N, C-alpha and C positions, 0 to 999 in steps of 0.2 A: 618524284620531281624535287629538285633543289629549291630551297627558299632563296629569295633575292640575296640575302647575306652569304649563304653558302656558295652561290654562283659567283659573286664578286670575290669572295675569299679564294675560291678554287682557281680563279684566273691568276692571282698573284702567287699563291702557293705553288702552282705549276712552274713558276719562274723562280722558285726558291727564295722568295722574299719573306721577311719576318712578319707575317700577318698575325695580328693579335688573336688570342683565343676567344674573346667575346665580342659581341656586337657593340657593347658599350665602349670598350677600349677602341674599337674601330672608328668610333665617332670622332676621335681626335687625330687619326692617322691621315695626314694630308699628303697622299701618295705622290702627287705631282711635285710638290715642293721637296719631297724626299728624293726625287730623281728616279722613282720606280718606273716611270714612263716618260718618254719624250713626245714630241708632236706626232711622230709615226706610231709610237706605242699607244697613244690615246686613241688613234683611229683603229688600231688592232683590238684594243680593249672594248671599244664601243661595238665594233663588228662582232666580236665574241659574244657580247651580251645580247645584241639584237638577233643574231642567228639562233641563239638558244631559247630566247623568250618570245620571239616574234613581235616585240614591241619596237617602236622607233623613238629615238631621242630627238627632241626639238633643239633648235639652236639655243633657245632660252635655257634648256636643261644643261647643255654643255658649257654654258658660260656662267651658270649659277654658282654661288658659294657652296651650295649643297653638293655639287658634283665633285668638289675637291676633297671629300672624305669618303672612305669606304662605306661607312654607314649611310652617308648622304646618297651615294649612287644606288645603294640598295633601296632606299626610300623612294627615289625617282622611279626605279623599276617597279616597285610595288604599286605606285600611283598609276603608272602607264598601263600596267597589266589590268588594273581594276577598271580602266576605261576613262 
């Protein structure tokens, strides 16, 4: 099973985007601001993650600053999976 970081990275790598090699670097990648996803892309990204992890994002998750970085999304996934 993939770690949250691997899952997040795999989504963007499958779209041939320049995902950093390390989770530390990913903490600074603000993928929405970089235009990696638009409003429809965010829905696809969230669906991809929810289908593979069986966790659900809350509205607060999706509007948080944390959701704007690759590492932040992985941290949200980790918290949600832990319950």
